[in-house]
N, C-alpha and C positions, 0 to 999 in steps of 0.2 A: 911866661916865656915868650920873648919877642925875637924874631930872626929877621935880620936885614938882608942877608945874602947867604947862600949855601952852595958849596960845590957838589957836583954829582956824587963823588966818592963819599963825602961826609953824609950827605942826605940819604943815599942808598944804604949806608951802613946802619943808620937809624931805622930805616924801613925794614931792613933784614932782621933787626932786633925784634920788631913787632911781629914779623912772620914767624920767627923762631919761637917766640914766646907763645904765640897762638897755636902753632902746630904741636908744641910740647903739651899744652893744655888739652888739646884734642886727643893726643896719643896717650894721655894719662900719666905723663911724667911729672915729677915734683916741680911745681912752678907756681909763683904767686899770681893771683888774679890781677887783671888790669885795673888800675886806679883811674880816677878822673884825670889826674895829672898825666898818666900815661897816654890816655886818649887825646888829651890836648896837645901833648908833645908830638905824637905821631901825626895828628891831623895838621898841625901847624907846619911841620917839616914838609909834608906832601904839598900843602898849600903854597909854601914859599918856592918849592921846586917848580911849581906850575906857573907862577905869576912873574917870574924873573924875565927880563928881556933877553932875546937871543944874543949870544949862543948859550945862555944859561937857563933858557926855558926848557925844562926836562920833561914836559908833558908826554911827548911821544915815547920817549925812552921809558918813562915810568909806566905807561900803559902796557908797553911790550914786556917789561919785567914783571908786571903783575900777572900777565898770561903765562909767562915762563915759570913763575913761582907756583902757579896752580898745576901746570903740567908736571913740574918736578915733584910736587907733593904726591900726585897720582902715581908717577913712575917709581918713586923711592919708597913710598909708604903703602899706598892703597893696593897696587897690583901685586907686590910680593906677598902681602897678607892674604889676598884673595886666592892666590895660586896654592897656598898651603891648606886651604879649606876644601871640604867636599860636603855634599848633601845639605842637611839642615844647618850645619855650621857655616857653610858658605852663604846661605841665605841670610842668616843672622848677621854675619860680618859685613855683607854687602849693605844691608839696611843701616847698620851703624856707620859704615864708611860713607854712604850717601848722605846721611844726616850730617856727618862731620864735614863733608865736602861743601854742602850748602852753608853750613855755619862758617867755615873758613872764608868762603867767598863773601858772605854777608858782612862779616866783621871787618875783613880787609877793605871792603867797599866803603865802610864808614870812615876809615882813615883817609880814603881817597875820594871823598864825596865831592870835593871841588873839581877834581879831574873828571869825574863822572858827569857833573852838571854842565861843565863848560867845554872842555876839550873833546870829550867823547860825543857830546850832542852836536857840537859845531862840525866835527869831522864825520858825523853820521856813522860812527863806529858802534859795534855791539856794546850794550851796557855791561859794566863789570860783572853784575850778578848773572849775566847770561854766559859767562866764560865756559862753563862746562858743556852747555848745549852747543856752543859754537865749535868747540873742539870735536864733538860728535859729528856735526854737520860737515866739518872739513874732511873727516875720514870718508864720508860718503862722496863728497866732491872729488876727492883723490881717486876713488875707485871708478867713478864715472869717466875720469880723465884717462883711464887705462892703467892706473897703478894698482898693484895687488895689495889688499889689506887683509887683516885677520878677521874674516867674516864670522868665524866661530866665536871669537871674543866679543864682537859686536852683538851677535845673537844672544850670547850668554848674558851680557849686561842688560839687554832689553828684556829678556825673559824673566830675569830676577826682579827687575824693576816692575814688570807687569804683575808679578806674584805678590807684591806688597801694595798694589794699587787696584783694589777690587773693582771700582767703578770706572777705571780708565781715565779719570779726570786729569791726573798729573801726566800720564802717558800722552794723552791727546794734546795737552798744552805744551809740555816740555820737548816732546819728540815728534809727534805726528804733524802738528801745525807748522813748525819750522821746516820739516822735511818736505811737506807739500808745497810750501812757498818757494823753497829752493829748487824744487823740481820744476815748477812753473817757470821760474826765472832762467834756469839752465836750458830748458828746451825751447823757450821763446827765443833766446839768443841763438841757439843752434839752428832753428828754423829760419831766422832772419839771415844767418850766414848762408844757408843753402839757397835762399831766394835772391840773394844779392846779385847773382849773375844774370838774372832775368832783365832784359831790356826790351823796349817796345819794338825795336827793329828786328830783333832775333826771335821774338815771341812765337810767331807762327811756325817758323822752321824747326824750332827745337822743343816746343812745349811738350809734345807727346813723349819724346825720349827722356826729357828732363823730369817730367812728372812721374814716369815709371821709376826712374832712379830715386827721386825724392821719396816716394812712398815705400820703396824697398828699404831705404835707410830708416824711414820712420817706423816701419814694421820691426826692423831689427832693434831699434831703441826701445820700442814698446815691449818687446820680448825680454830685453835686458832688465827693464824696470819691473816686470812681472816676476822675474827670477829674483831680483833684489828684494822685492817685497816679501816673497815667500821665504827668503833666507833669514831676514832679521827684523821684519815688521809684524805687528799683530795682524791677524786675519782680516779684521775690519778695515785695515788701512789699504789693502790691496786694490779694492775697487776705486777708492778715492785717488790713489796714486795713478792708476790706469786712466781715470777720467782726466786728470791734469795733463798727462802726457798726450792723450788723444786730442785734447783741445788745442794744445800748443803745436802739435805736429801735423794735425789734419784740418781742424776747423779754421784756425787762424790763417794758415797758408792758403786754403781754398778761397777765403774771402779776398786775400791779397791778389791771388792769381785771377780771380773773376773780375776784380776791379781793373787789373792790367789788360785783361782781354777786352773789356768794354772800352777802355781808353784806346786800345790798338785798332778796334773796329770803327771808331769814330773818325 
């Protein structure tokens, strides 16, 4: 099968066919397995949609629709199923759903391998296989920004995930490590914004008042992160999270302020 050009509507209809077929298989509905011809057709369709010249290069739109498809599957299939379960049944269903989620992302990523290798890497976007973790991270970022999220839901998901991960290997890789990195980035930027108003001329006059205000804000953020860790992270993550916040809000600013003080004294 060779494709010289494909419009968005035609190409996405073919990719939706792949998504529907895969979700039907995962949900246990009657469906034929993918053939080699199917894989080639879906891969070549996605490939052609990515290599066409603008305005027919659909790489960005294809990436966004991939994320949306994952989110829709979670909202339409996974969450309703989990809400119906309790106790051991909930645990078993979550384990099955998590396996299905990873399989969905893995197999869809095969169709979109060209997109992952070139567009995603060039734009420094999250890899397609990291879609689920990214969605989790965005929930945390939204809460840090002041938006209310369903903490109970997040805690439930993390707890169930921990219960099927005895040595914490997957938890630390899939949840803790990205959470810690995002925490460092978030508070590094916040500290930089706080310190931006410091100038050499104003330093002596305002340093005491500003430092008091700065560390009050830092203490408030540290307390928020302690509460956040207690709400939906494993107990082993709390000290690591606190250490990251403390470094970005206390140690790093102290170094910058000391440097400015030395510059101002010379």
